N, CA, C, O and CB atoms as a CASP TS submission, in Angstrom:
PFRMAT TS
TARGET T0000
AUTHOR 0000-0000-0000
METHOD Language model
MODEL 1
PARENT N/A
ATOM      1  N   MET     1     137.804 -37.125 -41.272  1.00  0.00           N
ATOM      2  CA  MET     1     136.630 -36.759 -40.463  1.00  0.00           C
ATOM      3  C   MET     1     136.149 -38.008 -39.794  1.00  0.00           C
ATOM      4  O   MET     1     135.658 -37.866 -38.674  1.00  0.00           O
ATOM      5  CB  MET     1     135.491 -36.106 -41.322  1.00  0.00           C
ATOM      6  N   LYS     2     136.212 -39.154 -40.284  1.00  0.00           N
ATOM      7  CA  LYS     2     135.674 -40.296 -39.599  1.00  0.00           C
ATOM      8  C   LYS     2     136.338 -40.666 -38.376  1.00  0.00           C
ATOM      9  O   LYS     2     135.756 -41.313 -37.505  1.00  0.00           O
ATOM     10  CB  LYS     2     135.676 -41.392 -40.428  1.00  0.00           C
ATOM     11  N   ASP     3     137.663 -40.241 -38.262  1.00  0.00           N
ATOM     12  CA  ASP     3     138.286 -40.514 -37.103  1.00  0.00           C
ATOM     13  C   ASP     3     137.916 -39.845 -35.896  1.00  0.00           C
ATOM     14  O   ASP     3     137.981 -40.355 -34.778  1.00  0.00           O
ATOM     15  CB  ASP     3     139.483 -40.342 -37.280  1.00  0.00           C
ATOM     16  N   GLU     4     137.454 -38.478 -36.203  1.00  0.00           N
ATOM     17  CA  GLU     4     136.872 -37.669 -35.261  1.00  0.00           C
ATOM     18  C   GLU     4     135.542 -38.114 -34.851  1.00  0.00           C
ATOM     19  O   GLU     4     135.285 -38.075 -33.648  1.00  0.00           O
ATOM     20  CB  GLU     4     136.822 -36.378 -35.726  1.00  0.00           C
ATOM     21  N   VAL     5     134.779 -38.476 -35.562  1.00  0.00           N
ATOM     22  CA  VAL     5     133.364 -39.102 -35.233  1.00  0.00           C
ATOM     23  C   VAL     5     133.410 -40.262 -34.345  1.00  0.00           C
ATOM     24  O   VAL     5     132.612 -40.426 -33.423  1.00  0.00           O
ATOM     25  CB  VAL     5     132.636 -39.573 -36.499  1.00  0.00           C
ATOM     26  N   ASP     6     134.436 -41.128 -34.663  1.00  0.00           N
ATOM     27  CA  ASP     6     134.781 -42.363 -33.995  1.00  0.00           C
ATOM     28  C   ASP     6     135.210 -41.968 -32.535  1.00  0.00           C
ATOM     29  O   ASP     6     134.769 -42.632 -31.597  1.00  0.00           O
ATOM     30  CB  ASP     6     135.949 -43.151 -34.792  1.00  0.00           C
ATOM     31  N   ILE     7     135.999 -40.980 -32.327  1.00  0.00           N
ATOM     32  CA  ILE     7     136.594 -40.556 -31.024  1.00  0.00           C
ATOM     33  C   ILE     7     135.228 -39.943 -30.433  1.00  0.00           C
ATOM     34  O   ILE     7     134.908 -40.291 -29.297  1.00  0.00           O
ATOM     35  CB  ILE     7     137.989 -39.405 -31.152  1.00  0.00           C
ATOM     36  N   LEU     8     134.515 -39.167 -31.048  1.00  0.00           N
ATOM     37  CA  LEU     8     133.251 -38.717 -30.368  1.00  0.00           C
ATOM     38  C   LEU     8     132.241 -39.739 -29.901  1.00  0.00           C
ATOM     39  O   LEU     8     131.595 -39.636 -28.858  1.00  0.00           O
ATOM     40  CB  LEU     8     132.551 -37.853 -31.253  1.00  0.00           C
ATOM     41  N   ASN     9     132.167 -40.670 -30.707  1.00  0.00           N
ATOM     42  CA  ASN     9     131.375 -41.933 -30.364  1.00  0.00           C
ATOM     43  C   ASN     9     131.889 -42.751 -29.124  1.00  0.00           C
ATOM     44  O   ASN     9     131.158 -43.229 -28.256  1.00  0.00           O
ATOM     45  CB  ASN     9     131.397 -42.884 -31.596  1.00  0.00           C
ATOM     46  N   TYR    10     133.163 -42.832 -29.171  1.00  0.00           N
ATOM     47  CA  TYR    10     133.796 -43.527 -27.927  1.00  0.00           C
ATOM     48  C   TYR    10     133.577 -42.703 -26.647  1.00  0.00           C
ATOM     49  O   TYR    10     133.297 -43.256 -25.584  1.00  0.00           O
ATOM     50  CB  TYR    10     135.390 -43.738 -28.127  1.00  0.00           C
ATOM     51  N   LEU    11     133.712 -41.353 -26.767  1.00  0.00           N
ATOM     52  CA  LEU    11     133.466 -40.645 -25.533  1.00  0.00           C
ATOM     53  C   LEU    11     132.002 -40.619 -25.054  1.00  0.00           C
ATOM     54  O   LEU    11     131.694 -40.743 -23.868  1.00  0.00           O
ATOM     55  CB  LEU    11     133.939 -39.273 -25.693  1.00  0.00           C
ATOM     56  N   VAL    12     131.129 -40.450 -26.050  1.00  0.00           N
ATOM     57  CA  VAL    12     129.679 -40.703 -25.745  1.00  0.00           C
ATOM     58  C   VAL    12     129.336 -42.050 -24.949  1.00  0.00           C
ATOM     59  O   VAL    12     128.628 -42.147 -23.946  1.00  0.00           O
ATOM     60  CB  VAL    12     128.919 -40.731 -27.089  1.00  0.00           C
ATOM     61  N   SER    13     130.020 -43.082 -25.649  1.00  0.00           N
ATOM     62  CA  SER    13     129.840 -44.404 -25.039  1.00  0.00           C
ATOM     63  C   SER    13     130.282 -44.506 -23.592  1.00  0.00           C
ATOM     64  O   SER    13     129.587 -45.077 -22.751  1.00  0.00           O
ATOM     65  CB  SER    13     130.578 -45.408 -25.826  1.00  0.00           C
ATOM     66  N   ASN    14     131.470 -43.932 -23.311  1.00  0.00           N
ATOM     67  CA  ASN    14     131.993 -43.877 -21.919  1.00  0.00           C
ATOM     68  C   ASN    14     131.202 -43.186 -21.189  1.00  0.00           C
ATOM     69  O   ASN    14     130.732 -43.748 -20.200  1.00  0.00           O
ATOM     70  CB  ASN    14     133.255 -43.354 -21.758  1.00  0.00           C
ATOM     71  N   ILE    15     130.875 -41.937 -21.439  1.00  0.00           N
ATOM     72  CA  ILE    15     129.932 -41.142 -20.694  1.00  0.00           C
ATOM     73  C   ILE    15     128.620 -41.813 -20.374  1.00  0.00           C
ATOM     74  O   ILE    15     128.136 -41.761 -19.243  1.00  0.00           O
ATOM     75  CB  ILE    15     129.666 -39.935 -21.420  1.00  0.00           C
ATOM     76  N   ARG    16     128.085 -42.402 -21.317  1.00  0.00           N
ATOM     77  CA  ARG    16     126.648 -43.045 -21.049  1.00  0.00           C
ATOM     78  C   ARG    16     127.021 -44.326 -20.055  1.00  0.00           C
ATOM     79  O   ARG    16     126.241 -44.569 -19.134  1.00  0.00           O
ATOM     80  CB  ARG    16     125.803 -43.608 -22.646  1.00  0.00           C
ATOM     81  N   ASN    17     127.994 -45.000 -20.203  1.00  0.00           N
ATOM     82  CA  ASN    17     128.272 -46.077 -19.249  1.00  0.00           C
ATOM     83  C   ASN    17     128.463 -45.516 -17.804  1.00  0.00           C
ATOM     84  O   ASN    17     127.963 -46.093 -16.838  1.00  0.00           O
ATOM     85  CB  ASN    17     129.546 -46.864 -19.698  1.00  0.00           C
ATOM     86  N   SER    18     129.175 -44.412 -17.688  1.00  0.00           N
ATOM     87  CA  SER    18     129.475 -43.890 -16.252  1.00  0.00           C
ATOM     88  C   SER    18     127.913 -43.424 -15.692  1.00  0.00           C
ATOM     89  O   SER    18     127.595 -43.668 -14.528  1.00  0.00           O
ATOM     90  CB  SER    18     130.710 -42.441 -16.296  1.00  0.00           C
ATOM     91  N   MET    19     127.063 -42.797 -16.545  1.00  0.00           N
ATOM     92  CA  MET    19     125.899 -42.400 -16.098  1.00  0.00           C
ATOM     93  C   MET    19     125.007 -43.478 -15.670  1.00  0.00           C
ATOM     94  O   MET    19     124.208 -43.339 -14.743  1.00  0.00           O
ATOM     95  CB  MET    19     125.341 -41.649 -17.014  1.00  0.00           C
ATOM     96  N   ASN    20     125.153 -44.607 -16.382  1.00  0.00           N
ATOM     97  CA  ASN    20     124.506 -45.793 -16.049  1.00  0.00           C
ATOM     98  C   ASN    20     124.768 -46.304 -14.693  1.00  0.00           C
ATOM     99  O   ASN    20     123.916 -46.508 -13.827  1.00  0.00           O
ATOM    100  CB  ASN    20     124.836 -46.753 -16.967  1.00  0.00           C
ATOM    101  N   GLU    21     126.066 -46.490 -14.599  1.00  0.00           N
ATOM    102  CA  GLU    21     126.771 -46.997 -13.272  1.00  0.00           C
ATOM    103  C   GLU    21     126.390 -46.205 -12.086  1.00  0.00           C
ATOM    104  O   GLU    21     126.211 -46.805 -11.026  1.00  0.00           O
ATOM    105  CB  GLU    21     128.339 -46.931 -13.371  1.00  0.00           C
ATOM    106  N   MET    22     126.250 -44.947 -12.145  1.00  0.00           N
ATOM    107  CA  MET    22     126.021 -44.017 -11.173  1.00  0.00           C
ATOM    108  C   MET    22     124.445 -44.178 -10.856  1.00  0.00           C
ATOM    109  O   MET    22     124.029 -44.269  -9.701  1.00  0.00           O
ATOM    110  CB  MET    22     126.480 -42.549 -11.668  1.00  0.00           C
ATOM    111  N   ALA    23     123.687 -44.203 -11.886  1.00  0.00           N
ATOM    112  CA  ALA    23     122.104 -44.598 -11.708  1.00  0.00           C
ATOM    113  C   ALA    23     121.890 -45.819 -11.152  1.00  0.00           C
ATOM    114  O   ALA    23     120.918 -46.046 -10.430  1.00  0.00           O
ATOM    115  CB  ALA    23     121.322 -44.652 -12.986  1.00  0.00           C
ATOM    116  N   ASP    24     122.762 -46.666 -11.443  1.00  0.00           N
ATOM    117  CA  ASP    24     122.575 -48.184 -10.748  1.00  0.00           C
ATOM    118  C   ASP    24     122.902 -48.021  -9.274  1.00  0.00           C
ATOM    119  O   ASP    24     122.198 -48.550  -8.414  1.00  0.00           O
ATOM    120  CB  ASP    24     123.663 -49.428 -11.422  1.00  0.00           C
ATOM    121  N   HIS    25     124.002 -47.267  -8.973  1.00  0.00           N
ATOM    122  CA  HIS    25     124.383 -47.177  -7.623  1.00  0.00           C
ATOM    123  C   HIS    25     123.380 -46.489  -6.822  1.00  0.00           C
ATOM    124  O   HIS    25     123.191 -46.851  -5.661  1.00  0.00           O
ATOM    125  CB  HIS    25     125.642 -46.532  -7.496  1.00  0.00           C
ATOM    126  N   ILE    26     122.687 -45.480  -7.364  1.00  0.00           N
ATOM    127  CA  ILE    26     121.539 -44.738  -6.638  1.00  0.00           C
ATOM    128  C   ILE    26     120.378 -45.812  -6.509  1.00  0.00           C
ATOM    129  O   ILE    26     119.883 -46.004  -5.398  1.00  0.00           O
ATOM    130  CB  ILE    26     121.004 -43.333  -7.516  1.00  0.00           C
ATOM    131  N   SER    27     119.989 -46.425  -7.473  1.00  0.00           N
ATOM    132  CA  SER    27     118.999 -47.367  -7.512  1.00  0.00           C
ATOM    133  C   SER    27     119.039 -48.543  -6.551  1.00  0.00           C
ATOM    134  O   SER    27     118.019 -49.055  -6.090  1.00  0.00           O
ATOM    135  CB  SER    27     118.969 -47.820  -8.754  1.00  0.00           C
ATOM    136  N   THR    28     120.245 -48.931  -6.284  1.00  0.00           N
ATOM    137  CA  THR    28     120.438 -50.071  -5.537  1.00  0.00           C
ATOM    138  C   THR    28     120.755 -49.675  -4.020  1.00  0.00           C
ATOM    139  O   THR    28     121.219 -50.541  -3.278  1.00  0.00           O
ATOM    140  CB  THR    28     121.558 -50.901  -6.189  1.00  0.00           C
ATOM    141  N   GLY    29     120.540 -48.521  -3.595  1.00  0.00           N
ATOM    142  CA  GLY    29     120.666 -48.128  -2.299  1.00  0.00           C
ATOM    143  C   GLY    29     122.144 -47.810  -1.980  1.00  0.00           C
ATOM    144  O   GLY    29     122.595 -48.067  -0.864  1.00  0.00           O
ATOM    145  N   GLY    30     122.901 -47.256  -2.947  1.00  0.00           N
ATOM    146  CA  GLY    30     124.291 -47.084  -2.723  1.00  0.00           C
ATOM    147  C   GLY    30     124.569 -45.840  -1.992  1.00  0.00           C
ATOM    148  O   GLY    30     125.699 -45.676  -1.530  1.00  0.00           O
ATOM    149  N   CYS    31     123.640 -44.926  -1.834  1.00  0.00           N
ATOM    150  CA  CYS    31     123.862 -43.641  -1.144  1.00  0.00           C
ATOM    151  C   CYS    31     123.383 -43.704   0.220  1.00  0.00           C
ATOM    152  O   CYS    31     122.199 -43.937   0.461  1.00  0.00           O
ATOM    153  CB  CYS    31     123.199 -42.508  -1.840  1.00  0.00           C
ATOM    154  N   GLU    32     124.233 -43.510   1.112  1.00  0.00           N
ATOM    155  CA  GLU    32     123.954 -43.734   2.503  1.00  0.00           C
ATOM    156  C   GLU    32     123.491 -42.361   3.205  1.00  0.00           C
ATOM    157  O   GLU    32     123.252 -42.303   4.411  1.00  0.00           O
ATOM    158  CB  GLU    32     125.249 -44.342   3.196  1.00  0.00           C
ATOM    159  N   SER    33     123.396 -41.338   2.390  1.00  0.00           N
ATOM    160  CA  SER    33     122.939 -40.124   3.057  1.00  0.00           C
ATOM    161  C   SER    33     122.375 -39.216   1.903  1.00  0.00           C
ATOM    162  O   SER    33     122.638 -39.466   0.727  1.00  0.00           O
ATOM    163  CB  SER    33     124.155 -39.398   3.903  1.00  0.00           C
ATOM    164  N   PHE    34     121.622 -38.197   2.266  1.00  0.00           N
ATOM    165  CA  PHE    34     121.077 -37.262   1.119  1.00  0.00           C
ATOM    166  C   PHE    34     122.188 -36.461   0.526  1.00  0.00           C
ATOM    167  O   PHE    34     122.119 -36.110  -0.652  1.00  0.00           O
ATOM    168  CB  PHE    34     119.955 -36.233   1.647  1.00  0.00           C
ATOM    169  N   ASP    35     123.173 -36.164   1.253  1.00  0.00           N
ATOM    170  CA  ASP    35     124.445 -35.628   0.682  1.00  0.00           C
ATOM    171  C   ASP    35     125.039 -36.450  -0.342  1.00  0.00           C
ATOM    172  O   ASP    35     125.368 -35.896  -1.391  1.00  0.00           O
ATOM    173  CB  ASP    35     125.439 -35.439   1.706  1.00  0.00           C
ATOM    174  N   ALA    36     125.233 -37.723  -0.194  1.00  0.00           N
ATOM    175  CA  ALA    36     125.760 -38.726  -1.147  1.00  0.00           C
ATOM    176  C   ALA    36     124.975 -38.689  -2.223  1.00  0.00           C
ATOM    177  O   ALA    36     125.478 -38.607  -3.344  1.00  0.00           O
ATOM    178  CB  ALA    36     125.834 -40.081  -0.660  1.00  0.00           C
ATOM    179  N   TYR    37     123.538 -38.749  -2.023  1.00  0.00           N
ATOM    180  CA  TYR    37     122.496 -38.971  -3.089  1.00  0.00           C
ATOM    181  C   TYR    37     122.650 -37.664  -4.141  1.00  0.00           C
ATOM    182  O   TYR    37     122.772 -37.788  -5.360  1.00  0.00           O
ATOM    183  CB  TYR    37     120.872 -39.069  -2.353  1.00  0.00           C
ATOM    184  N   THR    38     122.620 -36.374  -3.406  1.00  0.00           N
ATOM    185  CA  THR    38     122.757 -35.168  -4.196  1.00  0.00           C
ATOM    186  C   THR    38     124.058 -35.036  -4.991  1.00  0.00           C
ATOM    187  O   THR    38     124.078 -34.408  -6.050  1.00  0.00           O
ATOM    188  CB  THR    38     122.630 -34.018  -3.312  1.00  0.00           C
ATOM    189  N   LYS    39     125.203 -35.659  -4.453  1.00  0.00           N
ATOM    190  CA  LYS    39     126.368 -35.699  -5.093  1.00  0.00           C
ATOM    191  C   LYS    39     126.325 -36.628  -6.373  1.00  0.00           C
ATOM    192  O   LYS    39     126.789 -36.255  -7.451  1.00  0.00           O
ATOM    193  CB  LYS    39     127.370 -36.104  -4.132  1.00  0.00           C
ATOM    194  N   CYS    40     125.786 -37.758  -6.198  1.00  0.00           N
ATOM    195  CA  CYS    40     125.630 -38.573  -7.279  1.00  0.00           C
ATOM    196  C   CYS    40     124.717 -38.062  -8.464  1.00  0.00           C
ATOM    197  O   CYS    40     124.977 -38.314  -9.640  1.00  0.00           O
ATOM    198  CB  CYS    40     125.150 -39.778  -6.773  1.00  0.00           C
ATOM    199  N   CYS    41     123.625 -37.321  -8.051  1.00  0.00           N
ATOM    200  CA  CYS    41     122.764 -36.682  -8.958  1.00  0.00           C
ATOM    201  C   CYS    41     123.532 -35.519  -9.785  1.00  0.00           C
ATOM    202  O   CYS    41     123.362 -35.339 -10.991  1.00  0.00           O
ATOM    203  CB  CYS    41     121.554 -36.127  -8.156  1.00  0.00           C
ATOM    204  N   GLY    42     124.347 -34.804  -9.020  1.00  0.00           N
ATOM    205  CA  GLY    42     125.118 -33.867  -9.717  1.00  0.00           C
ATOM    206  C   GLY    42     126.275 -34.375 -10.673  1.00  0.00           C
ATOM    207  O   GLY    42     126.617 -33.797 -11.704  1.00  0.00           O
ATOM    208  N   ILE    43     126.795 -35.479 -10.202  1.00  0.00           N
ATOM    209  CA  ILE    43     127.564 -36.160 -11.302  1.00  0.00           C
ATOM    210  C   ILE    43     126.994 -36.639 -12.546  1.00  0.00           C
ATOM    211  O   ILE    43     127.541 -36.555 -13.646  1.00  0.00           O
ATOM    212  CB  ILE    43     128.122 -37.211 -10.814  1.00  0.00           C
ATOM    213  N   ILE    44     125.672 -37.229 -12.260  1.00  0.00           N
ATOM    214  CA  ILE    44     124.814 -37.607 -13.510  1.00  0.00           C
ATOM    215  C   ILE    44     124.564 -36.391 -14.247  1.00  0.00           C
ATOM    216  O   ILE    44     124.624 -36.429 -15.476  1.00  0.00           O
ATOM    217  CB  ILE    44     123.414 -38.291 -13.158  1.00  0.00           C
ATOM    218  N   HIS    45     124.282 -35.279 -13.622  1.00  0.00           N
ATOM    219  CA  HIS    45     123.806 -34.081 -14.407  1.00  0.00           C
ATOM    220  C   HIS    45     125.123 -33.324 -15.210  1.00  0.00           C
ATOM    221  O   HIS    45     124.903 -32.667 -16.227  1.00  0.00           O
ATOM    222  CB  HIS    45     123.037 -32.985 -13.288  1.00  0.00           C
ATOM    223  N   GLY    46     126.330 -33.455 -14.733  1.00  0.00           N
ATOM    224  CA  GLY    46     127.431 -33.051 -15.329  1.00  0.00           C
ATOM    225  C   GLY    46     127.786 -34.006 -16.428  1.00  0.00           C
ATOM    226  O   GLY    46     128.208 -33.583 -17.505  1.00  0.00           O
ATOM    227  N   LEU    47     127.630 -35.247 -16.192  1.00  0.00           N
ATOM    228  CA  LEU    47     127.855 -36.228 -17.435  1.00  0.00           C
ATOM    229  C   LEU    47     126.938 -36.002 -18.513  1.00  0.00           C
ATOM    230  O   LEU    47     127.329 -36.136 -19.672  1.00  0.00           O
ATOM    231  CB  LEU    47     127.699 -37.712 -17.065  1.00  0.00           C
ATOM    232  N   ALA    48     125.619 -35.634 -18.218  1.00  0.00           N
ATOM    233  CA  ALA    48     124.590 -35.492 -19.209  1.00  0.00           C
ATOM    234  C   ALA    48     124.814 -34.222 -20.036  1.00  0.00           C
ATOM    235  O   ALA    48     124.555 -34.204 -21.239  1.00  0.00           O
ATOM    236  CB  ALA    48     123.219 -35.473 -18.546  1.00  0.00           C
ATOM    237  N   VAL    49     125.310 -33.136 -19.363  1.00  0.00           N
ATOM    238  CA  VAL    49     125.721 -32.035 -20.066  1.00  0.00           C
ATOM    239  C   VAL    49     126.871 -32.162 -20.988  1.00  0.00           C
ATOM    240  O   VAL    49     126.917 -31.618 -22.091  1.00  0.00           O
ATOM    241  CB  VAL    49     125.975 -31.090 -19.199  1.00  0.00           C
ATOM    242  N   ALA    50     127.837 -32.941 -20.461  1.00  0.00           N
ATOM    243  CA  ALA    50     129.127 -33.199 -21.336  1.00  0.00           C
ATOM    244  C   ALA    50     128.543 -34.092 -22.537  1.00  0.00           C
ATOM    245  O   ALA    50     128.900 -33.854 -23.691  1.00  0.00           O
ATOM    246  CB  ALA    50     130.451 -34.063 -20.424  1.00  0.00           C
ATOM    247  N   GLU    51     127.676 -35.082 -22.255  1.00  0.00           N
ATOM    248  CA  GLU    51     127.207 -35.877 -23.465  1.00  0.00           C
ATOM    249  C   GLU    51     126.607 -34.982 -24.493  1.00  0.00           C
ATOM    250  O   GLU    51     126.967 -34.993 -25.670  1.00  0.00           O
ATOM    251  CB  GLU    51     126.157 -36.956 -23.073  1.00  0.00           C
ATOM    252  N   ARG    52     125.696 -34.218 -24.021  1.00  0.00           N
ATOM    253  CA  ARG    52     125.033 -33.260 -24.905  1.00  0.00           C
ATOM    254  C   ARG    52     125.935 -32.525 -25.763  1.00  0.00           C
ATOM    255  O   ARG    52     125.828 -32.471 -26.988  1.00  0.00           O
ATOM    256  CB  ARG    52     124.270 -32.316 -24.155  1.00  0.00           C
ATOM    257  N   GLU    53     126.920 -31.905 -24.997  1.00  0.00           N
ATOM    258  CA  GLU    53     127.938 -30.969 -25.861  1.00  0.00           C
ATOM    259  C   GLU    53     128.605 -31.889 -26.893  1.00  0.00           C
ATOM    260  O   GLU    53     128.851 -31.441 -28.012  1.00  0.00           O
ATOM    261  CB  GLU    53     129.182 -30.217 -24.885  1.00  0.00           C
ATOM    262  N   ILE    54     128.887 -33.059 -26.593  1.00  0.00           N
ATOM    263  CA  ILE    54     129.633 -33.915 -27.678  1.00  0.00           C
ATOM    264  C   ILE    54     128.659 -34.303 -28.605  1.00  0.00           C
ATOM    265  O   ILE    54     128.967 -34.262 -29.796  1.00  0.00           O
ATOM    266  CB  ILE    54     130.366 -35.212 -27.138  1.00  0.00           C
ATOM    267  N   LEU    55     127.514 -34.679 -28.269  1.00  0.00           N
ATOM    268  CA  LEU    55     126.592 -35.025 -29.422  1.00  0.00           C
ATOM    269  C   LEU    55     126.267 -33.954 -30.326  1.00  0.00           C
ATOM    270  O   LEU    55     125.973 -34.207 -31.494  1.00  0.00           O
ATOM    271  CB  LEU    55     125.343 -35.532 -28.947  1.00  0.00           C
ATOM    272  N   ASP    56     126.297 -32.762 -29.875  1.00  0.00           N
ATOM    273  CA  ASP    56     126.177 -31.491 -30.749  1.00  0.00           C
ATOM    274  C   ASP    56     127.204 -31.330 -31.518  1.00  0.00           C
ATOM    275  O   ASP    56     127.024 -31.080 -32.710  1.00  0.00           O
ATOM    276  CB  ASP    56     126.040 -30.280 -30.058  1.00  0.00           C
ATOM    277  N   LEU    57     128.496 -31.444 -30.979  1.00  0.00           N
ATOM    278  CA  LEU    57     129.769 -31.326 -31.799  1.00  0.00           C
ATOM    279  C   LEU    57     129.800 -32.396 -32.842  1.00  0.00           C
ATOM    280  O   LEU    57     130.232 -32.120 -33.961  1.00  0.00           O
ATOM    281  CB  LEU    57     131.057 -31.439 -30.905  1.00  0.00           C
ATOM    282  N   LYS    58     129.346 -33.676 -32.538  1.00  0.00           N
ATOM    283  CA  LYS    58     129.330 -34.813 -33.553  1.00  0.00           C
ATOM    284  C   LYS    58     128.432 -34.421 -34.648  1.00  0.00           C
ATOM    285  O   LYS    58     128.737 -34.584 -35.830  1.00  0.00           O
ATOM    286  CB  LYS    58     128.849 -36.190 -32.939  1.00  0.00           C
ATOM    287  N   SER    59     127.252 -33.871 -34.227  1.00  0.00           N
ATOM    288  CA  SER    59     126.317 -33.532 -35.367  1.00  0.00           C
ATOM    289  C   SER    59     126.758 -32.477 -36.446  1.00  0.00           C
ATOM    290  O   SER    59     126.464 -32.526 -37.641  1.00  0.00           O
ATOM    291  CB  SER    59     125.059 -33.028 -34.769  1.00  0.00           C
ATOM    292  N   LYS    60     127.656 -31.335 -35.706  1.00  0.00           N
ATOM    293  CA  LYS    60     128.213 -30.449 -36.520  1.00  0.00           C
ATOM    294  C   LYS    60     129.199 -31.054 -37.414  1.00  0.00           C
ATOM    295  O   LYS    60     129.256 -30.653 -38.576  1.00  0.00           O
ATOM    296  CB  LYS    60     128.744 -29.440 -35.794  1.00  0.00           C
ATOM    297  N   TYR    61     129.997 -31.993 -36.992  1.00  0.00           N
ATOM    298  CA  TYR    61     131.086 -32.725 -37.857  1.00  0.00           C
ATOM    299  C   TYR    61     130.258 -33.417 -38.971  1.00  0.00           C
ATOM    300  O   TYR    61     130.589 -33.243 -40.143  1.00  0.00           O
ATOM    301  CB  TYR    61     132.025 -33.890 -36.953  1.00  0.00           C
ATOM    302  N   GLU    62     129.373 -34.065 -38.707  1.00  0.00           N
ATOM    303  CA  GLU    62     128.593 -34.924 -39.702  1.00  0.00           C
ATOM    304  C   GLU    62     127.904 -34.071 -40.719  1.00  0.00           C
ATOM    305  O   GLU    62     127.657 -34.571 -41.817  1.00  0.00           O
ATOM    306  CB  GLU    62     127.518 -35.810 -38.985  1.00  0.00           C
ATOM    307  N   GLU    63     127.579 -32.872 -40.473  1.00  0.00           N
ATOM    308  CA  GLU    63     126.928 -31.866 -41.334  1.00  0.00           C
ATOM    309  C   GLU    63     127.942 -31.384 -42.325  1.00  0.00           C
ATOM    310  O   GLU    63     127.636 -31.171 -43.498  1.00  0.00           O
ATOM    311  CB  GLU    63     126.348 -30.670 -40.511  1.00  0.00           C
ATOM    312  N   ALA    64     129.097 -31.221 -41.872  1.00  0.00           N
ATOM    313  CA  ALA    64     130.219 -30.670 -42.576  1.00  0.00           C
ATOM    314  C   ALA    64     130.837 -31.342 -43.776  1.00  0.00           C
ATOM    315  O   ALA    64     131.799 -30.827 -44.345  1.00  0.00           O
ATOM    316  CB  ALA    64     131.184 -30.525 -41.690  1.00  0.00           C
TER
END
């Protein structure tokens, strides 16, 4: 079970890094249009949903 939790931690870490990179991209003026901005926000939202699902799964593993 430890291996599974380690994998989930690795995924959460990578997702969090991707979210931070995208947020940095937005905050430094990387979006040249509103369309680019909404696309970046959508990516962040999707990553956040994936992160939440993985954290919920991790919690279930730890309870078992």
